[in-house]
Each structure stands twice: as C-alpha cells, then as structure tokens.
C-alpha positions in Angstrom: 193.8 66.0 94.6 191.8 63.1 93.2 188.8 63.7 91.0 185.5 62.3 92.3 184.1 62.3 88.8 183.4 58.8 87.2 182.8 58.1 83.6 179.8 56.2 82.6 181.9 53.1 81.7 183.5 53.1 85.1 180.3 53.6 86.9 178.5 50.9 84.7 181.2 48.3 85.4 181.2 49.1 89.1 177.5 48.0 89.3 177.0 45.8 86.3 177.6 42.4 88.3 175.8 43.5 91.5 172.6 41.3 91.3 170.4 43.7 93.3 171.2 46.6 91.1 168.6 48.1 88.9 171.3 48.4 86.1 172.1 44.7 86.3 168.4 43.8 86.2 167.8 46.0 83.2 170.9 44.8 81.4 169.6 41.3 81.8 166.2 42.1 80.6 167.7 43.8 77.5 169.8 40.9 76.8 166.8 38.6 76.9 164.8 40.8 74.6 167.6 41.1 72.0 168.3 37.4 72.0 164.6 36.8 71.5 164.2 39.3 68.8 167.0 37.7 66.7 166.0 34.1 67.6 169.3 33.4 69.5 169.7 31.2 72.5 171.7 32.1 75.5 174.0 29.2 74.9 174.5 30.0 71.3 178.0 31.0 70.1 176.8 34.6 69.6 179.8 35.7 67.8 179.3 33.1 65.2 175.6 33.8 64.9 176.2 37.4 64.5 178.8 36.8 61.8 176.4 34.5 59.9 173.5 37.2 60.3 176.0 40.0 59.0 176.9 37.8 56.0 173.3 37.1 55.2 172.4 40.7 55.4 175.3 41.7 53.4 174.3 39.3 50.6 170.7 40.7 50.6 172.1 44.2 50.5 174.2 43.3 47.4 171.3 41.8 45.7 169.4 45.1 46.2 166.9 43.7 48.8 165.8 45.7 51.9 167.7 45.1 55.0 165.4 45.6 58.0 165.7 45.0 61.8 164.0 41.8 63.3 161.2 43.8 64.6 159.8 44.8 61.1 156.7 43.1 59.9 157.3 40.6 57.3 
C-alpha cells in the first residue's frame, strides 16, 4: 500500500517550475526582492558574491562592529 502523503520538499519541487503556479510566482518575487536587498544582479555569480559578503561581515564581526541585515537603516 503506497502512502499518499508528500513531504513539503517533494510538493515544492513538483510545482516549482510550473509557470502558472502561485508557488513559482511567489518564489520569483522573493528571489527578486532578495537580489535587490543585497544589491545583487540576476546574472551575478551568486556563490562568489555570497562568499565575499560573508568574508566582509566576518571581518566586521572580528573588529567588534555590528553586523546587520541589508534592511537596517544606516
């Protein structure tokens, strides 16, 4: 007897690439907002940008400076 239960990852993966799905639309909107918040472009090498950001924040933390998200007022 097979289980009709699906985990959230399996369900997500099933509908992620469906252009008309609300999930895909929301995910695209979230991606755009995160890129904007961090000043990244869609064609950036995101792993490289994240590594550089991580190194920069680690250095700030070592100097005792506050590390805050991109949404915090300057």
